[in-house]
C-alpha positions as a LaTeX table, in Angstrom:
\begin{tabular}{lrrr}
\hline
Residue & $x$ (\AA) & $y$ (\AA) & $z$ (\AA) \\
\hline
Unk1 & $-1.11$ & $-11.12$ & 11.39 \\
Unk2 & $-1.86$ & $-14.45$ & 13.02 \\
Unk3 & $-2.37$ & $-12.71$ & 16.36 \\
Unk4 & $-4.91$ & $-10.40$ & 14.78 \\
Unk5 & $-6.80$ & $-13.30$ & 13.23 \\
Unk6 & $-6.88$ & $-15.09$ & 16.59 \\
Unk7 & $-8.54$ & $-12.01$ & 18.08 \\
Unk8 & $-11.11$ & $-11.84$ & 15.28 \\
Unk9 & $-9.35$ & $-9.28$ & 13.08 \\
Unk10 & $-9.47$ & $-10.25$ & 9.41 \\
Unk11 & $-6.79$ & $-8.77$ & 7.16 \\
Unk12 & $-7.29$ & $-9.37$ & 3.46 \\
Unk13 & $-4.51$ & $-9.26$ & 0.89 \\
Unk14 & $-6.23$ & $-6.28$ & $-0.72$ \\
Unk15 & $-6.27$ & $-4.44$ & 2.60 \\
Unk16 & $-2.56$ & $-5.16$ & 3.15 \\
Unk17 & $-1.79$ & $-3.89$ & $-0.36$ \\
Unk18 & $-3.74$ & $-0.70$ & 0.28 \\
Unk19 & $-1.63$ & $-0.09$ & 3.38 \\
Unk20 & 1.52 & $-0.56$ & 1.33 \\
Unk21 & 0.28 & 1.84 & $-1.36$ \\
Unk22 & $-0.47$ & 4.35 & 1.39 \\
Unk23 & 3.19 & 4.25 & 2.33 \\
Unk24 & 2.77 & 2.35 & 5.58 \\
Unk25 & 5.85 & 0.28 & 6.42 \\
Unk26 & 5.67 & $-3.15$ & 8.03 \\
Unk27 & 6.85 & $-1.66$ & 11.32 \\
Unk28 & 4.16 & 1.03 & 11.15 \\
Unk29 & 1.53 & $-1.58$ & 10.30 \\
Unk30 & 2.59 & $-3.72$ & 13.28 \\
Unk31 & 2.36 & $-0.70$ & 15.58 \\
Unk32 & $-0.99$ & 0.25 & 14.11 \\
Unk33 & $-2.43$ & $-3.22$ & 14.65 \\
Unk34 & $-0.97$ & $-3.42$ & 18.16 \\
Unk35 & $-2.78$ & $-0.18$ & 18.94 \\
Unk36 & $-5.94$ & $-1.51$ & 17.31 \\
Unk37 & $-5.85$ & $-4.60$ & 19.54 \\
Unk38 & $-6.36$ & $-2.42$ & 22.61 \\
Unk39 & $-8.15$ & 0.64 & 21.28 \\
Unk40 & $-10.68$ & $-0.87$ & 18.89 \\
Unk41 & $-12.47$ & $-3.02$ & 21.51 \\
Unk42 & $-12.68$ & 0.06 & 23.76 \\
Unk43 & $-14.15$ & 2.15 & 20.96 \\
Unk44 & $-16.65$ & $-0.58$ & 20.13 \\
Unk45 & $-17.63$ & $-0.93$ & 23.79 \\
Unk46 & $-18.28$ & 2.81 & 24.03 \\
Unk47 & $-20.32$ & 2.66 & 20.85 \\
Unk48 & $-22.34$ & $-0.26$ & 22.24 \\
Unk49 & $-23.01$ & 1.71 & 25.43 \\
Unk50 & $-24.25$ & 4.53 & 23.24 \\
Unk51 & $-26.67$ & 2.19 & 21.49 \\
Unk52 & $-24.71$ & 1.59 & 18.28 \\
Unk53 & $-25.41$ & $-1.94$ & 17.02 \\
Unk54 & $-22.56$ & $-4.33$ & 16.09 \\
Unk55 & $-22.81$ & $-3.99$ & 12.27 \\
Unk56 & $-22.56$ & $-0.20$ & 12.58 \\
Unk57 & $-19.62$ & $-0.14$ & 14.99 \\
Unk58 & $-16.14$ & 1.04 & 14.10 \\
Unk59 & $-14.23$ & $-1.66$ & 12.18 \\
Unk60 & $-10.54$ & $-2.51$ & 11.98 \\
Unk61 & $-10.48$ & $-1.12$ & 8.45 \\
Unk62 & $-12.01$ & 2.19 & 9.53 \\
Unk63 & $-9.63$ & 2.40 & 12.50 \\
Unk64 & $-6.67$ & 1.74 & 10.21 \\
Unk65 & $-7.80$ & 4.25 & 7.58 \\
Unk66 & $-8.10$ & 6.92 & 10.27 \\
Unk67 & $-4.63$ & 6.06 & 11.56 \\
Unk68 & $-3.16$ & 6.14 & 8.03 \\
Unk69 & $-4.73$ & 9.55 & 7.51 \\
Unk70 & $-3.15$ & 10.72 & 10.78 \\
Unk71 & 0.29 & 9.35 & 9.79 \\
Unk72 & 0.08 & 11.07 & 6.39 \\
Unk73 & $-1.05$ & 14.33 & 7.94 \\
Unk74 & 1.76 & 14.30 & 10.50 \\
Unk75 & 4.23 & 13.52 & 7.70 \\
Unk76 & 2.97 & 16.43 & 5.59 \\
Unk77 & 3.08 & 18.82 & 8.53 \\
Unk78 & 6.64 & 17.75 & 9.29 \\
Unk79 & 7.70 & 18.35 & 5.68 \\
Unk80 & 6.04 & 21.76 & 5.64 \\
Unk81 & 7.81 & 22.77 & 8.86 \\
Unk82 & 11.13 & 21.55 & 7.46 \\
Unk83 & 10.73 & 23.70 & 4.36 \\
Unk84 & 9.95 & 26.79 & 6.44 \\
Unk85 & 13.08 & 26.40 & 8.58 \\
\hline
\end{tabular}
């Protein structure tokens, strides 16, 4: 978390709790934030090139919510496949 704050990522207690409620483990959260450290600046740079102003650019929270959705979707698909086998 300290690394994220050093790079300008703010993680509130509420946000951390929402991740927990979503079923994201600490290891998954670490991986997610590691990915965000490299991918989010790239996404924001592409948005800036496209004329998207800073306040409207993709945020850490939006990045994380998209990743959580992906993790949940993959988990559901895996469970469905397991049931069919």
